[in-house]
Backbone as CSV, one residue per row, in Angstrom:
resi,resn,N_x,N_y,N_z,CA_x,CA_y,CA_z,C_x,C_y,C_z
1,MET,-9.606,4.825,-5.792,-9.248,4.997,-7.224,-10.008,5.998,-8.187
2,ALA,-9.316,6.131,-8.709,-10.588,6.843,-9.889,-11.737,6.714,-10.310
3,GLU,-12.454,7.491,-10.381,-14.203,6.672,-11.138,-13.715,7.037,-12.600
4,GLU,-13.406,6.225,-13.197,-13.198,6.251,-14.721,-13.939,6.241,-15.701
5,LYS,-13.360,7.227,-16.535,-14.020,8.167,-17.293,-14.728,7.574,-18.730
6,GLN,-14.659,8.288,-19.015,-15.041,7.253,-20.490,-13.761,7.505,-21.569
7,ARG,-12.697,6.673,-22.226,-11.315,6.886,-23.108,-11.428,6.881,-23.910
8,CYS,-10.471,7.621,-25.159,-11.126,8.286,-26.381,-9.973,6.490,-27.128
9,VAL,-10.344,6.954,-28.172,-9.431,6.024,-29.368,-8.253,6.331,-28.607
10,ILE,-7.989,7.248,-28.657,-6.317,7.464,-28.624,-5.873,6.944,-27.225
11,CYS,-6.647,6.912,-25.973,-5.825,6.287,-24.965,-6.256,5.557,-24.401
12,ARG,-8.332,4.656,-25.089,-8.500,3.432,-24.764,-7.384,2.355,-24.135
13,ASP,-6.283,1.833,-25.297,-5.708,0.597,-24.775,-4.912,1.056,-24.190
14,ILE,-4.243,1.981,-23.141,-4.140,2.778,-21.967,-3.710,1.560,-21.281
15,PRO,-2.499,0.281,-20.717,-3.211,-0.706,-19.664,-3.653,-0.240,-18.689
16,LEU,-4.307,-0.406,-17.171,-4.697,-0.403,-16.277,-4.227,-1.489,-15.615
17,VAL,-3.126,-1.417,-15.257,-2.538,-2.805,-15.076,-1.150,-2.795,-13.392
18,LEU,-0.651,-3.969,-13.037,0.409,-4.160,-11.695,1.402,-4.484,-12.521
19,ILE,2.123,-3.645,-12.267,3.785,-3.626,-12.859,4.745,-4.390,-11.193
20,HIS,5.082,-5.519,-11.921,6.149,-6.646,-11.089,7.135,-6.261,-10.831
21,ASN,7.410,-6.060,-11.934,9.523,-6.246,-12.327,9.521,-4.524,-13.344
22,PRO,11.431,-4.888,-12.752,11.616,-3.576,-14.268,11.362,-3.876,-15.789
23,GLN,11.263,-5.011,-16.257,10.610,-5.281,-17.483,9.471,-4.936,-17.646
24,GLU,9.055,-5.040,-17.188,7.243,-4.598,-16.721,7.219,-3.248,-17.539
25,TYR,7.869,-2.214,-16.585,7.822,-1.168,-15.744,8.490,-0.148,-17.339
26,PHE,9.817,-0.996,-18.141,10.541,-0.251,-19.336,9.689,-0.482,-20.147
27,HIS,9.122,-1.960,-20.476,7.489,-1.399,-21.568,6.736,-1.055,-21.418
28,CYS,6.367,-0.625,-20.301,5.377,0.671,-20.018,5.901,1.899,-20.578
29,LEU,6.885,2.157,-19.914,8.297,3.304,-19.830,7.785,3.613,-21.617
30,ASP,8.381,2.910,-21.992,8.898,2.768,-23.513,7.373,3.397,-24.171
31,SER,6.114,2.647,-24.429,5.250,2.565,-24.560,4.589,5.032,-24.379
32,PHE,4.153,5.106,-22.821,4.180,6.153,-22.477,5.267,7.141,-23.505
33,MET,6.103,6.673,-23.631,7.444,7.644,-24.198,7.040,7.915,-25.505
34,ARG,6.227,6.334,-26.423,6.697,7.327,-27.986,4.744,7.593,-27.776
35,MET,4.166,7.921,-27.234,2.566,8.106,-26.872,3.050,9.877,-26.645
36,VAL,3.869,10.494,-25.857,4.119,11.653,-26.217,4.938,12.466,-27.277
37,MET,6.078,11.340,-27.505,6.926,11.979,-29.254,5.783,12.259,-29.777
38,HIS,4.760,11.464,-30.137,3.854,11.663,-30.893,2.852,12.745,-30.919
39,ASN,2.583,13.321,-29.305,1.627,14.299,-29.265,0.041,13.624,-28.885
40,ASP,0.331,12.115,-28.580,-0.525,11.701,-27.814,-1.416,11.829,-26.273
41,LEU,-0.244,12.403,-25.676,-0.236,11.990,-24.918,1.275,13.361,-24.254
42,GLU,0.262,14.196,-22.620,1.081,14.996,-22.507,2.385,14.681,-21.201
43,ILE,3.123,14.767,-20.597,2.924,15.189,-19.567,2.631,15.877,-18.523
44,VAL,2.288,15.995,-17.426,1.475,17.210,-16.885,2.036,16.164,-15.098
45,TYR,2.836,15.393,-15.069,3.668,15.628,-13.209,4.387,14.717,-13.244
46,GLN,5.564,14.834,-13.149,7.311,13.796,-13.297,7.860,14.349,-11.757
47,THR,8.481,12.788,-11.326,9.265,13.256,-10.660,10.803,13.121,-11.212
48,CYS,11.299,12.668,-11.926,12.087,13.294,-13.298,11.577,12.315,-14.741
49,PRO,12.588,13.279,-15.600,12.616,13.090,-17.139,12.212,11.834,-17.363
50,LEU,11.485,11.148,-18.295,11.238,9.601,-19.449,12.727,9.749,-19.127
51,ASP,13.743,10.223,-20.447,14.910,9.520,-20.580,15.409,9.527,-19.515
52,LYS,15.732,9.807,-18.141,16.167,10.094,-16.673,16.221,8.841,-16.078
53,VAL,15.092,7.739,-16.933,15.077,6.895,-15.006,16.207,5.971,-14.712
54,TRP,16.568,5.816,-15.876,17.861,4.784,-15.959,18.413,5.379,-16.627
55,VAL,19.562,5.468,-15.561,20.771,6.182,-16.156,22.922,5.677,-15.973
56,GLU,23.234,4.635,-16.775,24.208,4.033,-16.282,24.541,3.347,-15.656
57,GLY,23.082,2.575,-15.639,22.803,1.042,-14.570,22.352,1.886,-13.657
58,LYS,21.504,2.976,-13.088,20.869,3.213,-11.932,19.826,4.050,-12.336
59,TRP,19.055,3.462,-11.345,17.830,4.307,-10.516,17.923,6.104,-10.496
60,TYR,17.450,6.368,-11.450,16.752,8.193,-10.768,16.813,8.071,-9.453
61,GLN,15.628,7.377,-9.077,15.523,6.811,-7.487,15.219,5.847,-7.194
62,ARG,14.116,5.688,-5.964,13.826,4.132,-5.750,11.807,4.398,-5.998
63,LYS,11.380,5.687,-5.802,10.541,6.025,-6.371,10.452,6.804,-7.178
64,ILE,9.374,6.211,-8.628,9.107,6.731,-9.394,7.765,7.226,-10.472
65,PHE,7.060,8.364,-10.545,6.252,8.596,-10.736,5.775,9.735,-11.687
66,HIS,5.302,9.251,-12.618,4.890,10.180,-14.427,3.285,10.104,-14.010
67,GLN,2.920,11.081,-14.556,1.184,11.381,-14.684,0.862,12.030,-16.183
68,PHE,0.610,11.177,-16.950,0.236,11.883,-18.390,-1.427,12.206,-18.519
69,LYS,-1.549,13.451,-19.100,-2.959,13.595,-19.904,-3.569,13.208,-21.758
70,CYS,-4.537,12.577,-21.434,-4.463,12.451,-23.078,-5.468,13.976,-23.549
71,PRO,-4.784,14.814,-24.798,-5.313,16.324,-25.019,-6.748,15.769,-25.457
72,ALA,-6.862,15.078,-26.041,-7.971,14.605,-26.984,-9.088,14.396,-26.263
73,CYS,-9.379,13.656,-24.823,-10.289,12.850,-24.124,-10.218,13.460,-23.020
74,GLY,-8.606,14.436,-21.810,-8.547,14.800,-20.830,-8.541,13.548,-19.656
75,CYS,-8.093,12.406,-19.979,-8.448,11.270,-18.832,-6.416,11.171,-18.883
76,ILE,-6.512,10.861,-17.295,-5.772,11.359,-16.669,-4.654,10.031,-16.274
77,TYR,-3.603,9.631,-16.402,-3.161,8.308,-16.477,-1.636,8.263,-15.198
78,GLY,-1.573,8.061,-14.432,-0.319,8.013,-13.491,-0.142,6.670,-13.317
79,MET,1.493,7.064,-14.217,2.573,6.100,-13.510,3.362,5.835,-12.251
80,TYR,2.844,4.643,-11.742,4.108,5.238,-10.301,5.197,3.535,-10.344
81,CYS,6.156,4.017,-9.804,7.019,2.436,-9.729,7.333,3.160,-8.937
82,ASP,7.574,1.331,-7.365,8.965,1.240,-6.149,9.683,0.557,-7.284
83,VAL,11.300,0.455,-7.402,12.072,-0.356,-8.384,12.173,-1.712,-7.536
84,ALA,11.569,-0.910,-5.812,12.150,-2.578,-5.321,11.219,-3.913,-4.896
85,GLU,9.328,-2.579,-5.454,8.192,-3.531,-4.751,7.813,-3.825,-5.668
86,GLY,8.013,-3.075,-7.157,6.636,-2.909,-8.259,6.237,-1.272,-8.002
87,GLY,4.612,-1.217,-9.183,3.879,-0.113,-9.316,2.949,-0.698,-9.945
88,GLU,2.194,0.606,-10.791,0.946,-0.311,-11.137,0.822,1.824,-12.154
89,ILE,-0.328,1.120,-13.633,-0.531,2.251,-14.106,-2.433,2.123,-13.649
90,ARG,-2.781,3.638,-13.741,-4.177,3.693,-13.303,-4.503,5.071,-13.118
91,MET,-5.569,5.372,-13.459,-6.031,5.886,-14.001,-6.527,7.501,-12.789
92,ASN,-6.441,9.108,-12.805,-6.085,9.969,-12.044,-7.321,10.699,-12.058
93,ASP,-7.738,11.103,-10.524,-8.936,11.873,-11.020,-9.285,13.263,-11.914
94,LYS,-7.570,13.692,-10.949,-6.739,14.961,-10.875,-5.157,15.015,-11.679
95,VAL,-4.627,15.780,-11.810,-3.196,16.226,-12.152,-2.751,16.465,-10.718
96,PHE,-2.033,15.758,-10.060,-0.980,15.942,-8.775,-0.339,17.198,-8.693
97,ILE,-0.074,17.842,-7.605,-0.017,19.603,-7.357,0.879,18.630,-5.852
98,PRO,1.478,19.055,-5.710,2.870,18.772,-4.827,2.002,19.290,-3.830
99,GLU,1.761,20.641,-3.684,1.347,21.902,-2.594,0.267,21.453,-2.290
100,GLU,-0.394,20.203,-2.621,-1.613,20.448,-1.780,-1.804,19.482,-0.902
101,TYR,-0.153,18.795,-0.812,-0.080,17.523,0.184,0.877,18.434,1.461
102,LYS,0.946,18.318,2.140,1.310,18.764,3.688,2.495,17.416,3.963
């Protein structure tokens, strides 16, 4: 787990939580989408577009990951969800770069 950085007034209220069900996931996703639209967060990695997570009654894929960065303080947040098992929001040490993992 990442060492928690000092969070700023823009991102300090992002909950670092477990996600237990799709309803909780969609609530978190909605919050992140609003923050991105207001330029309070930027997307730095994603396995699918935010607006494509659930389309026509189907998940984009079983495992979904989005990573966001606060442009004000540099904190990085990862939101992972396995639609069958749940997920979490946590702070990350750095931006995920797939090429670094073989």
